[in-house]
C-alpha positions as CSV (number, residue, x, y, z in Angstrom):
1,M,16.0,-39.7,67.2
2,A,12.4,-41.7,65.9
3,K,12.0,-45.0,67.1
4,K,12.0,-48.0,65.0
5,I,9.7,-51.2,65.1
6,V,10.4,-54.0,62.6
7,V,7.3,-56.3,61.7
8,A,7.7,-59.7,60.6
9,G,5.1,-62.4,59.2
10,Y,3.9,-63.9,55.7
11,Y,3.9,-60.9,53.9
12,G,4.8,-60.4,49.9
13,F,3.3,-63.9,49.1
14,G,0.3,-62.7,47.7
15,N,-1.6,-63.7,50.8
16,W,-4.7,-61.6,50.7
17,G,-6.0,-62.5,54.1
18,D,-2.6,-61.6,55.6
19,E,-2.3,-58.8,53.7
20,A,-5.5,-57.9,55.0
21,T,-4.7,-58.1,58.6
22,L,-1.2,-56.2,58.0
23,S,-3.3,-53.6,57.3
24,V,-4.8,-53.3,60.4
25,L,-1.6,-53.7,62.6
26,L,-0.2,-50.9,60.5
27,G,-3.1,-48.5,60.9
28,Y,-3.3,-49.2,64.7
29,L,0.9,-48.8,65.3
30,K,1.1,-45.3,63.2
31,K,-1.5,-43.8,64.9
32,A,-0.4,-45.1,68.6
33,C,3.2,-44.3,66.7
34,P,3.5,-41.7,64.8
35,Q,7.1,-41.0,64.8
36,A,8.4,-45.0,64.8
37,R,10.0,-45.4,61.4
38,I,7.7,-49.4,60.4
39,T,9.9,-51.8,58.2
40,V,8.1,-54.8,57.2
41,L,10.0,-57.9,56.2
42,S,8.0,-59.0,53.2
43,H,8.5,-61.7,50.4
44,D,7.9,-59.3,48.2
45,P,9.6,-55.6,49.3
46,S,8.2,-53.9,46.6
47,A,4.3,-55.1,46.8
48,T,4.3,-54.1,50.5
49,E,5.6,-51.3,49.6
50,R,2.5,-50.1,47.0
51,L,0.0,-51.9,48.8
52,H,0.6,-50.7,52.8
53,T,2.6,-47.3,51.7
54,V,5.2,-48.8,54.7
55,N,9.0,-49.6,53.9
56,A,9.8,-52.9,53.2
57,I,12.5,-55.2,53.1
58,N,13.6,-58.3,51.5
59,R,13.0,-61.2,54.4
60,W,15.6,-63.6,52.7
61,N,18.5,-61.4,52.9
62,P,20.1,-62.0,55.8
63,W,22.3,-59.2,56.2
64,R,19.3,-56.4,56.2
65,V,17.5,-58.7,58.1
66,H,20.1,-58.7,60.8
67,R,20.6,-54.4,60.3
68,A,17.2,-54.0,60.7
69,L,17.4,-55.6,64.1
70,Q,20.1,-54.1,64.8
71,K,18.4,-50.4,64.4
72,A,15.0,-52.0,66.2
73,S,13.7,-50.4,69.1
74,A,11.0,-53.1,68.5
75,F,9.7,-56.6,67.2
76,V,6.8,-57.4,66.5
77,L,5.8,-61.1,64.8
78,G,2.6,-59.8,63.3
79,P,-1.0,-61.5,62.7
80,G,-1.3,-65.2,61.5
81,S,-0.8,-69.0,62.3
82,L,3.3,-68.9,62.1
83,L,3.9,-70.7,65.0
84,Q,2.8,-73.7,63.5
85,D,4.9,-77.1,61.6
86,T,1.6,-78.3,59.5
87,T,3.0,-76.1,56.6
88,S,6.6,-76.8,57.4
89,T,8.9,-77.3,59.9
90,R,11.2,-74.9,58.3
91,S,8.8,-71.7,58.6
92,L,8.6,-72.2,62.2
93,L,12.0,-72.2,62.3
94,Y,12.0,-69.6,60.2
95,Y,9.9,-67.3,62.7
96,L,11.8,-69.0,65.7
97,G,15.3,-67.9,64.2
98,L,13.6,-64.3,63.4
99,L,12.9,-64.1,67.5
100,H,16.1,-65.9,68.5
101,W,17.8,-63.5,66.7
102,A,15.9,-60.7,68.3
103,E,16.2,-61.9,71.7
104,R,20.5,-62.1,71.5
105,L,20.4,-58.2,70.3
106,S,18.2,-57.7,73.4
107,K,15.6,-56.0,71.8
108,P,11.7,-56.1,73.1
109,V,9.4,-58.9,71.3
110,Y,5.8,-58.4,70.6
111,F,3.0,-60.9,69.3
112,L,0.2,-59.6,67.9
113,G,-2.9,-61.4,66.2
114,Q,-1.5,-65.0,66.7
115,G,-2.7,-68.3,66.1
116,I,-0.4,-70.4,67.8
117,G,-0.4,-74.2,66.4
118,P,-0.8,-76.5,65.3
119,L,2.1,-77.9,67.0
120,R,2.5,-82.2,65.9
121,S,5.8,-82.4,67.5
122,A,7.1,-82.1,71.1
123,H,10.2,-80.7,69.9
124,S,7.7,-77.6,68.0
125,E,5.7,-77.9,71.1
126,H,9.1,-76.9,73.2
127,W,10.3,-74.3,71.1
128,A,7.7,-72.4,70.5
129,A,7.0,-72.4,74.1
130,R,10.5,-71.3,74.7
131,T,9.7,-68.5,73.2
132,L,6.9,-66.8,74.0
133,R,8.0,-66.6,77.4
134,K,10.6,-64.3,77.0
135,A,8.1,-62.2,74.9
136,Q,7.1,-58.5,76.3
137,L,4.0,-59.6,75.0
138,I,1.1,-61.4,73.1
139,L,-2.2,-61.1,71.8
140,L,-3.7,-64.0,71.0
141,R,-6.9,-64.9,68.1
142,E,-8.5,-67.2,69.9
143,E,-9.4,-69.5,73.1
144,A,-7.5,-72.9,72.4
145,S,-4.1,-70.6,71.8
146,Y,-4.7,-68.4,74.7
147,E,-5.6,-72.0,77.1
148,W,-2.5,-73.7,75.1
149,A,-0.3,-70.8,76.7
150,R,-1.8,-70.9,79.5
151,R,-0.5,-74.3,80.2
152,Q,3.0,-73.4,79.0
153,K,3.6,-71.1,81.9
154,I,2.9,-67.8,79.8
155,A,0.6,-66.8,81.7
156,Q,3.1,-64.7,84.4
157,G,4.1,-61.9,81.2
158,R,1.5,-60.0,79.5
159,L,-0.5,-62.6,77.9
160,L,-4.2,-60.9,76.2
161,L,-6.8,-62.9,74.3
162,G,-8.6,-61.0,71.4
163,E,-9.6,-62.1,67.7
164,D,-8.6,-62.0,64.7
165,L,-7.4,-58.5,63.2
166,A,-9.1,-59.5,59.9
167,L,-12.7,-58.6,61.8
168,L,-11.2,-54.7,61.9
169,Y,-10.5,-54.5,57.8
170,D,-11.9,-51.8,56.9
171,S,-11.8,-50.5,53.3
172,H,-13.3,-47.9,50.9
173,P,-12.1,-49.1,47.4
174,H,-12.9,-47.4,44.1
175,P,-15.2,-50.2,42.7
176,L,-14.5,-52.7,40.7
177,P,-16.7,-54.3,37.5
178,S,-19.1,-56.4,38.2
179,P,-18.6,-60.1,37.9
180,Y,-22.3,-60.6,38.3
181,K,-25.1,-59.6,35.1
182,G,-28.6,-59.8,35.7
183,E,-31.2,-59.8,38.7
184,G,-30.6,-63.4,39.6
185,I,-28.6,-65.1,42.9
186,R,-25.0,-64.5,42.9
187,L,-22.4,-66.8,44.4
188,A,-19.0,-66.5,45.8
189,L,-16.5,-69.2,46.7
190,S,-12.9,-69.8,48.3
191,L,-11.3,-72.9,47.8
192,R,-7.6,-74.0,48.6
193,P,-5.9,-77.4,48.4
194,G,-6.9,-79.9,51.5
195,L,-10.4,-81.9,49.6
196,S,-9.6,-85.2,48.3
197,P,-10.4,-85.4,44.6
198,Q,-13.6,-87.5,45.8
199,N,-14.7,-84.5,47.8
200,L,-14.2,-81.9,44.7
201,E,-15.6,-84.4,43.0
202,E,-19.1,-84.0,44.8
203,L,-18.7,-80.6,45.5
204,C,-18.7,-79.9,41.9
205,C,-21.5,-82.1,41.4
206,A,-23.7,-80.3,44.3
207,L,-22.7,-76.6,42.5
208,E,-23.8,-77.8,39.2
209,T,-27.4,-79.0,40.8
210,L,-27.7,-76.1,42.8
211,Q,-27.3,-74.3,39.1
212,K,-30.2,-76.2,37.9
213,K,-32.8,-75.7,40.9
214,L,-31.9,-72.2,41.6
215,P,-32.0,-68.8,39.1
216,I,-27.7,-68.1,39.9
217,D,-27.0,-65.5,37.8
218,G,-23.1,-66.2,38.2
219,W,-20.2,-67.6,40.1
220,A,-17.5,-65.8,41.5
221,L,-14.1,-67.7,42.4
222,L,-12.3,-65.9,44.8
223,P,-8.0,-67.0,45.0
224,F,-7.2,-65.8,48.8
225,H,-4.0,-67.6,48.3
226,P,-3.8,-67.5,44.1
227,A,-0.7,-69.5,43.7
228,Q,-2.4,-72.1,45.9
229,D,-6.3,-71.5,45.1
230,E,-6.3,-71.2,41.6
231,P,-5.9,-74.9,40.4
232,V,-8.4,-76.5,42.9
233,L,-10.4,-73.6,41.5
234,S,-10.1,-73.9,37.6
235,A,-11.6,-77.2,38.2
236,V,-14.8,-75.7,39.9
237,A,-14.5,-73.7,36.8
238,R,-14.4,-76.2,34.1
239,A,-17.2,-77.9,36.2
240,L,-19.1,-74.9,36.3
241,G,-18.6,-73.6,33.1
242,S,-18.8,-69.8,31.5
243,S,-20.9,-68.8,34.8
244,A,-17.9,-68.9,37.1
245,S,-15.0,-66.6,36.9
246,L,-12.1,-66.0,38.2
247,A,-11.5,-63.2,40.5
248,H,-7.9,-61.3,39.8
249,A,-8.0,-59.4,43.2
250,V,-4.7,-56.5,43.8
251,S,-6.5,-55.8,47.2
252,P,-7.7,-57.6,50.0
253,A,-10.5,-54.8,49.3
254,H,-11.1,-56.2,45.8
255,L,-12.4,-59.8,47.6
256,L,-14.2,-57.9,50.2
257,Q,-16.2,-56.2,47.5
258,V,-16.9,-59.0,45.8
259,I,-18.4,-61.2,48.8
260,E,-20.1,-57.8,49.9
261,E,-22.4,-58.1,46.8
262,S,-22.8,-62.0,46.9
263,D,-26.1,-63.7,48.2
264,L,-23.5,-66.9,49.6
265,L,-20.8,-67.7,50.4
266,I,-19.4,-71.3,50.3
267,G,-15.8,-70.8,52.0
268,M,-12.6,-73.4,53.3
269,R,-10.2,-69.7,53.7
270,L,-10.7,-68.4,57.2
271,H,-10.4,-64.7,55.5
272,S,-13.4,-65.6,53.4
273,L,-15.1,-66.2,56.1
274,I,-14.5,-63.2,57.9
275,F,-15.0,-61.0,55.4
276,A,-18.9,-62.7,54.9
277,L,-19.0,-62.1,58.3
278,L,-18.1,-58.4,57.8
279,T,-20.0,-57.9,54.7
280,G,-23.4,-59.6,56.2
281,T,-23.3,-62.5,53.8
282,P,-24.1,-65.8,54.5
283,F,-22.0,-68.6,54.1
284,Y,-21.6,-72.6,53.8
285,A,-17.4,-72.8,55.7
286,L,-15.8,-76.1,54.6
287,S,-13.3,-76.8,57.4
288,Y,-9.8,-77.9,56.7
289,D,-7.8,-76.2,60.3
290,P,-9.2,-76.1,63.7
291,K,-8.6,-72.5,63.6
292,I,-11.9,-72.4,60.9
293,E,-13.8,-74.4,63.7
294,S,-12.9,-72.3,66.3
295,F,-14.1,-69.4,64.6
296,I,-17.1,-70.9,63.8
297,K,-17.9,-71.9,67.4
298,R,-17.2,-68.0,68.4
299,M,-19.8,-66.9,66.0
300,E,-22.2,-69.9,66.6
301,E,-21.5,-68.4,70.8
302,T,-22.4,-64.7,69.8
303,A,-24.8,-65.4,67.4
304,Q,-26.8,-68.3,69.8
305,Y,-27.9,-69.8,66.2
306,P,-26.1,-72.7,64.6
307,L,-24.0,-72.3,61.7
308,C,-23.9,-74.7,58.1
309,W,-20.4,-76.2,57.8
310,R,-18.6,-79.5,57.0
311,R,-14.8,-80.8,57.6
312,V,-13.0,-81.9,54.7
313,G,-11.4,-84.7,55.9
314,E,-15.0,-85.9,56.3
315,D,-16.7,-87.6,53.3
316,L,-18.5,-85.2,51.2
317,A,-22.2,-86.0,49.7
318,S,-23.5,-83.7,46.9
319,A,-27.3,-84.1,47.8
320,S,-26.3,-83.3,51.8
321,L,-24.1,-79.9,50.7
322,V,-27.5,-79.3,48.2
323,A,-29.8,-79.2,51.4
324,Q,-27.7,-77.2,53.8
325,I,-27.0,-74.4,51.1
326,E,-30.8,-74.1,50.2
327,R,-31.6,-73.9,53.9
328,I,-29.0,-71.1,54.2
329,F,-31.2,-69.6,51.0
330,A,-34.6,-70.3,53.1
331,E,-33.1,-68.1,56.0
332,R,-30.8,-65.5,55.0
333,E,-32.5,-62.9,56.5
334,R,-32.5,-64.4,59.7
335,L,-28.9,-65.2,59.3
336,K,-28.3,-62.1,58.4
337,T,-29.4,-60.5,61.3
338,K,-27.6,-63.0,63.5
339,L,-24.2,-62.6,61.9
340,A,-25.5,-59.1,62.5
341,S,-25.2,-59.0,66.4
342,A,-21.8,-61.4,66.1
343,R,-19.9,-58.9,63.6
344,A,-20.3,-56.8,66.7
345,I,-19.4,-58.1,69.7
346,L,-16.2,-60.0,67.8
347,Q,-15.0,-56.8,66.4
348,A,-15.6,-55.2,69.9
349,R,-13.4,-57.8,71.6
350,A,-11.0,-57.4,68.5
351,E,-10.4,-54.0,68.8
352,A,-10.6,-53.7,72.5
353,A,-7.3,-55.9,72.6
354,L,-5.2,-54.8,69.8
355,R,-5.9,-50.9,71.5
356,E,-4.8,-52.4,74.9
357,A,-1.5,-54.0,73.1
358,I,-0.9,-51.2,71.0
359,A,-1.2,-49.1,74.1
360,Q,1.5,-51.3,76.0
361,L,3.9,-50.9,73.0
362,A,3.6,-47.3,72.7
363,E,4.6,-46.9,76.5
364,D,7.4,-49.3,76.1
365,L,8.7,-47.1,73.3
366,E,8.2,-44.2,75.1
367,N,10.6,-45.3,77.6
368,L,13.2,-46.8,76.2
């Protein structure tokens, strides 16, 4: 009888970064376990089936989810920052509830490509640690999560340190019409909620100044999570005028293509920065979360080169932003070389850890 794997995560919500990591995970699972039947829990099952060619069911239908878990040989909590209570405690409780359900049904649980936290409350931290201790295998994407797990006495299980699975995203989409015209400088912009009104005004002022100082051919505005990102990007589009165009992506590959065609990315979303690394596109990072700073730190360590970035919780000054972005342009060829060396190291680390985790899962399934 074919083994069955159930995969849960933040899928079917239109977040292209999470969909990219799911694509990577499914590719490795299908290769290692070609006879297994995989089911993804999704907010929009039909969209997930179209995008990933996989069976999907409604994550909000408790009867179907319970039935899928009952028949499962393994339960996988896929890539993302799922065990955190910053977005809401409700989200954390949803995933902990699924994990508790799987545990009650005696299903082996695997955490693959996870980032833990931020966990603001002691209760959240206790619940998350208690759940992780019962996992069959845990693959974490950053050192901060890994060290947290060790402090929580989770190291006695199978605990691995890797990287964000989006580093292994590789797609060859049908080319889309380029949003750029002419031969000037092309810039991409990825923003999300989190900028104060004052900082958004300073950023728009900096972008308008750049538009006057540099031969900018156009701005591509990239909503990695359209439901959240489009309002703030629309505000920027109004400031930049006709030179700015909002990208309407239908897959992560389309956003990757636009970033590859750009000369520079100003990015706030983690996966926009990862896509910039994949394509060798110089970037300026705006950090709203510790996971951004952790990723930048790892890039700086592997590239042995300081990167330009700011925390959005600090006051932004348009003059400083302009100066830093001009510096990136001046050093862009050297920066591309440094990014290439960092990419090779981080991808090798990500692949080695993921291969080890998937091989262990496949072996466990064989022994069931």
